[in-house]
C-alpha positions in Angstrom: 81.5 141.4 -71.6 84.2 140.9 -69.0 86.8 141.5 -72.0 85.2 144.4 -72.8 84.1 145.8 -69.5 86.1 143.6 -67.1 84.9 142.5 -63.5 82.6 143.8 -61.2 84.3 144.4 -57.5 82.7 142.5 -54.8 82.1 143.5 -51.5 83.3 141.2 -47.8 81.4 138.2 -47.8 80.6 138.0 -52.0 83.4 135.9 -52.7 82.7 132.4 -52.4 85.2 130.8 -50.3 87.2 127.7 -52.0 86.1 125.5 -50.2 82.8 126.1 -50.6 80.4 124.7 -52.6 79.3 126.2 -56.1 76.0 128.4 -55.2 73.4 127.4 -58.1 72.3 131.0 -59.7 68.6 131.6 -58.9 66.5 132.7 -61.9 65.5 136.3 -62.3 64.6 139.2 -64.7 65.2 142.6 -65.4 63.4 145.2 -67.0 64.7 148.0 -69.4 62.4 150.3 -70.2 63.0 152.9 -73.5 61.5 156.1 -73.1 61.2 157.6 -76.1 63.0 161.9 -77.0 65.6 163.7 -78.0 67.6 161.0 -76.6 66.2 157.5 -75.6 66.3 157.7 -71.5 66.3 154.4 -69.6 65.0 154.3 -65.8 67.3 153.2 -63.2 68.0 153.1 -59.8 71.0 152.1 -56.8 70.8 149.4 -55.3 70.5 150.2 -51.3 73.9 149.6 -49.1 72.0 147.4 -47.2 71.9 144.7 -50.3 74.8 142.0 -49.8 74.6 141.5 -53.9 76.2 144.7 -55.6 75.4 147.1 -53.5 75.2 150.6 -54.2 75.8 150.1 -57.8 72.9 151.6 -60.3 71.0 149.0 -61.9 67.5 148.1 -63.6 64.4 147.6 -62.1 64.7 143.7 -61.4 64.5 140.7 -58.9 63.9 137.0 -58.6 61.2 134.4 -60.2 58.8 133.7 -57.8 56.1 131.2 -58.4 53.7 133.2 -58.6 54.8 134.5 -61.9 54.5 131.2 -62.9 51.2 130.6 -62.1 49.2 133.8 -62.6 46.5 133.4 -65.7 46.8 137.1 -67.5 45.7 137.6 -71.7 48.2 137.5 -74.0 51.7 135.6 -74.6 55.3 136.3 -75.3 55.8 136.8 -79.6 57.0 133.4 -80.9 60.7 135.3 -81.7 60.7 136.0 -77.8 59.9 132.6 -76.8 62.1 131.0 -79.1 65.1 132.2 -77.8 64.1 132.1 -74.4 63.9 128.3 -74.9 67.3 128.1 -76.2 70.1 126.8 -73.7 67.2 126.1 -71.3 67.8 122.9 -69.1 65.3 120.0 -69.9 62.2 120.2 -68.0 61.8 123.8 -67.9 58.7 125.0 -69.5 57.0 127.6 -71.3 55.3 129.2 -68.5 58.2 129.2 -66.2 59.5 131.3 -69.4 56.6 133.3 -69.3 56.8 133.7 -65.7 60.2 135.4 -65.7 58.6 138.4 -68.1 56.0 138.7 -65.8 58.5 138.9 -62.9 60.2 141.2 -64.5 56.9 143.7 -65.0 55.9 142.9 -60.7 59.6 144.1 -59.9 59.6 147.0 -61.5 56.1 148.0 -59.8 57.3 147.0 -56.6 60.3 148.4 -56.6 59.6 151.7 -58.8 55.5 152.5 -58.6 55.8 152.0 -62.6 53.0 149.9 -64.1 53.9 148.4 -66.9 50.8 147.4 -68.9 48.0 148.2 -71.2 43.8 148.5 -70.3 43.1 145.1 -68.8 40.4 142.6 -70.7 39.8 140.7 -68.3 39.8 140.7 -64.4 42.1 138.7 -62.6 42.1 137.5 -58.9 45.1 136.7 -56.7 46.4 136.9 -53.0 49.5 138.3 -54.0 50.1 141.5 -52.7 52.3 143.3 -55.4 50.5 141.5 -58.7 46.8 142.7 -56.5 48.0 146.1 -56.1 49.3 145.6 -59.8 46.1 144.2 -61.2 44.3 146.9 -59.1 45.7 150.0 -61.5 42.7 148.6 -64.4 46.1 147.2 -66.7 47.7 144.0 -67.8 51.2 143.0 -68.6 51.9 143.5 -72.4 53.9 140.4 -73.1 53.5 140.5 -77.1 55.5 143.6 -77.3 58.6 142.4 -74.5 61.5 141.7 -76.0 64.4 139.3 -74.7 67.5 140.7 -75.1 70.5 139.4 -72.9 70.8 136.5 -70.8 73.7 136.5 -68.2 74.7 133.7 -65.4 76.4 135.7 -62.2 80.1 134.5 -62.0 80.8 131.1 -60.1 83.5 133.0 -57.7 80.1 135.2 -56.1 78.4 133.6 -53.2 75.0 134.9 -54.6 74.7 133.9 -58.1 72.0 134.7 -60.4 70.2 133.6 -64.2 68.6 136.6 -65.4 66.9 137.2 -68.3 67.3 140.9 -69.5 63.5 141.7 -70.8 63.2 145.7 -72.7 59.7 147.4 -73.4 59.0 150.9 -74.5 57.2 153.5 -72.9 54.0 153.2 -74.3 53.3 150.4 -72.2 53.6 152.6 -69.2 50.3 152.7 -68.0 50.5 155.3 -65.4 52.6 158.9 -64.9 56.2 157.8 -66.3 57.4 160.7 -63.9 55.5 158.8 -61.1 58.4 156.6 -59.8 59.8 156.0 -56.3 61.4 153.6 -54.0 58.4 152.0 -52.9 59.8 149.0 -51.7 63.4 150.4 -50.4 65.4 148.3 -52.6 66.6 151.0 -55.5 67.2 154.6 -54.6 68.1 157.9 -56.7 65.4 156.5 -59.6 66.0 158.5 -62.8 65.0 158.6 -66.4 68.6 158.5 -67.9 70.3 159.0 -71.5 72.5 156.5 -72.2 75.5 158.3 -72.1 74.2 159.4 -68.2 73.9 156.1 -67.2 77.3 155.4 -68.6 78.5 157.9 -66.2 77.6 155.8 -63.4 79.1 153.2 -60.9 77.2 150.2 -62.7 78.1 146.3 -62.5 79.6 145.4 -65.6 77.0 143.4 -67.0 74.6 146.2 -66.5 77.4 147.9 -69.0 77.0 145.3 -71.3 73.5 145.3 -71.2 73.1 149.2 -72.6 75.4 148.6 -75.2 72.6 146.2 -76.2 69.8 148.4 -76.0 71.7 150.8 -78.1 72.6 148.2 -80.7 68.7 147.7 -80.3 67.2 151.1 -80.5 68.7 151.5 -84.4 65.8 149.4 -85.4 62.6 149.5 -85.8 60.7 148.2 -82.5 58.8 145.5 -85.0 62.2 144.3 -85.9 63.8 144.7 -82.8 62.2 141.4 -81.5 63.2 139.5 -83.6 66.8 139.5 -83.6 69.2 137.1 -81.3 70.4 137.7 -77.6 74.0 136.8 -76.1 74.0 134.6 -73.5 77.2 135.0 -71.2 77.6 132.1 -68.8 81.3 130.8 -67.4 83.1 127.7 -67.5 85.6 127.7 -64.4 87.1 131.5 -64.5 86.3 131.6 -68.3 83.3 133.7 -69.4 81.4 131.8 -73.1 79.5 134.1 -75.0 76.7 132.7 -77.4 73.7 133.7 -79.0 70.6 132.8 -78.6 
């Protein structure tokens, strides 16, 4: 990723002082939604200028893993190939419940940031006190976990003051439960939400990692959805200043 796309310039306060300790990455997830058409389109938005991490950059919806994402009891499970990839290169003690929670976090953050319900008709009633999940479930939807693909993982470089261990998930538009045009900057975190072709997206001000993810999506879309779920996922992390990439 680093060799092909370079690094993402950081603003004031985003570079770690050499005297400061290394920041431990926080678990996060993002969701890439592919909408079919003459040319596939992806849902992206612009991060608010007030963000301390990558302000004003165009990204996919996503955010940090929350405890509720690991506790929420909903129907369905990630496919065996997807869960197998998620288990690779994880620390000892990371549970399947946490890995499943990352996929749920991607859906929750997408709903919170865009108003888009990624789901299917719910087969059972689920109760929760969590505000965002309660609003999502009130739509009569449940997460389509079996159809979510895990396509990449990346850890923010160590020279940053904020770091994330992000898993990138992909889902197709048949699992958009509400109107795909019903998107809005609900939380205020993402603005200028649009469905963009891959080439339109590449013309925007993107973080290097997002540009890298778009290339992965493009290769995935050359295959049938059932085959996409079986493909490996690249994982980029850093040892000092050196980027290391492996396949999961």
